[in-house]
Structures are given as structure tokens and as C-alpha cells.
C-alpha positions in Angstrom: 0.0 0.0 0.0 1.5 3.3 -1.1 1.1 6.1 1.4 1.0 9.8 0.5 0.9 12.9 2.7 -2.8 13.5 3.2 -4.6 16.8 4.1 -8.1 18.1 4.2 -8.8 21.6 2.9 -11.0 23.9 5.1 -13.9 23.0 2.8 -13.3 19.3 3.3 -11.6 18.3 0.0 -9.0 15.6 0.3 -5.5 16.5 -0.9 -2.7 14.0 -1.5 1.0 14.9 -1.8 3.9 12.8 -2.9 6.9 12.3 -0.5 9.7 11.5 -3.0 10.4 11.0 -6.7 9.2 7.4 -6.5 6.1 8.3 -4.4 5.3 11.1 -7.0 5.3 8.3 -9.7 2.6 6.4 -7.7 0.6 9.6 -7.0 0.4 10.4 -10.7 -0.9 6.9 -11.5 -4.0 7.4 -9.4 -5.0 10.9 -10.6 -8.3 11.2 -12.4 -8.3 12.9 -15.9 -10.2 16.0 -14.6 -8.6 16.2 -11.2 -6.5 19.2 -10.3 -2.7 18.7 -9.9 -0.1 21.2 -8.6 3.7 21.4 -8.8 6.1 24.2 -8.3 7.6 25.9 -11.4 11.1 25.0 -10.1 12.1 21.3 -9.8 12.0 19.7 -6.4 8.5 19.6 -5.0 5.7 17.1 -4.3 3.0 16.6 -6.8 -0.2 17.6 -5.2 -3.6 16.1 -6.2 -6.9 17.5 -5.1 -9.4 14.6 -5.2 -12.8 15.2 -6.8 -14.0 18.6 -7.8 -11.9 21.5 -6.4 -13.0 25.0 -5.6 -10.8 28.0 -6.1 -10.2 28.1 -2.4 -9.1 24.4 -2.4 -6.6 25.3 -5.2 -5.2 28.3 -3.4 -4.9 26.3 -0.1 -3.3 23.3 -1.9 -0.8 25.8 -3.6 0.5 26.6 -0.1 0.9 22.8 0.6 2.8 22.4 -2.7 5.0 25.4 -1.9 5.7 24.4 1.7 7.1 21.0 0.6 9.3 22.4 -2.1 13.0 22.9 -2.4 12.3 26.5 -3.6 10.6 27.3 -0.3 13.3 25.4 1.7 16.1 27.3 0.0 14.6 30.8 -0.4 11.7 31.4 2.0 9.9 33.7 -0.4 6.9 33.6 -2.7 6.7 30.4 -4.8 5.4 30.0 -8.3 3.1 26.9 -8.7 1.7 25.4 -11.8 -1.9 24.2 -11.8 -3.0 21.6 -14.3 -5.3 18.6 -14.8 -4.5 14.9 -14.8 -5.2 14.7 -18.6 -2.4 17.2 -19.3 0.4 15.1 -17.7 2.6 12.9 -19.8 5.8 10.8 -19.4 8.3 9.6 -21.9 10.9 7.0 -21.5 13.8 9.5 -21.3 12.4 11.3 -18.2 13.9 10.3 -14.9 11.8 8.9 -12.0 9.5 11.5 -10.6 9.7 13.8 -13.6 6.7 14.4 -15.9 5.8 16.8 -18.7 2.7 19.0 -18.7 0.9 20.0 -21.9 -0.9 23.1 -20.5 -1.0 24.8 -17.1 -1.9 27.9 -15.3 0.5 29.9 -13.0 -0.2 30.9 -9.4 2.0 32.9 -7.2 1.8 31.5 -3.6 2.6 34.3 -1.2 5.2 33.8 1.6 2.6 34.7 4.2 0.2 32.0 3.0 2.9 29.4 3.2 3.8 30.5 6.8 0.1 30.4 7.7 -0.2 26.8 6.4 3.0 25.8 8.3 1.5 27.2 11.5 -1.7 25.3 10.9 0.3 22.1 11.0 1.6 22.9 14.5 -1.8 22.8 16.0 
């Protein structure tokens, strides 16, 4: 049984996050075609999957999760750029290393430093 980081958004949506390159591979396999997926623009983050239908608030909240578990945040402690896409837009070719995927189309979201810190503090409770 593969285990992912698991969160619940304030509205009750389930959010899954990969823990490693290998774990991200497993996470991608279970994503539905229409489900929302997030990953930082820079390499070195968990893939984040919002299960079912996601609201805008779910996406913003999940962006903070994605940013918090990224090398970009770890190394810089500033705003993080996150890409938002759907399961159907993810592809993999044989030359890509473990945990690496291509994305056909995505939207860009800037996750503010204060939102990442707010999420971190919510984990302490």
C-alpha cells in the first residue's frame, strides 16, 4: 500500500501529496483525468492532487501545501510559483527520470510567503 501525505482543505476536500520521486510516480498513476494537480515551477516539490471537484479556495490552499514541501521554499523562504493543471495534461516519456513528468498546459499561481507560513502554523496545532 502506497502512502502519501494526506490533508483536508478547510472546505473538506482531500489533498494528496507525494513524498519522494518514487512516491510522486505512484501519485500520478492514481490521478483522475479531470482532477487538479499542482507542482512548483522549479524542480523539487511534491506533486499535489486534489481529489474530486476542487473549488478556487481548495486550489489556493493546496498551492500553499505544494510550496511548503518544495526545495524552492526550503532554500529561499519567499513567494513560490506553482503550476496548476489537470490529470489529462500530464505525460511521461521513456527518457524522463523517476518523478519527472511533462505537462501539456498549465496555469500559473504565485503563492505568497505569508500563505505558506500560515499553512505551516496550521500544522503545528
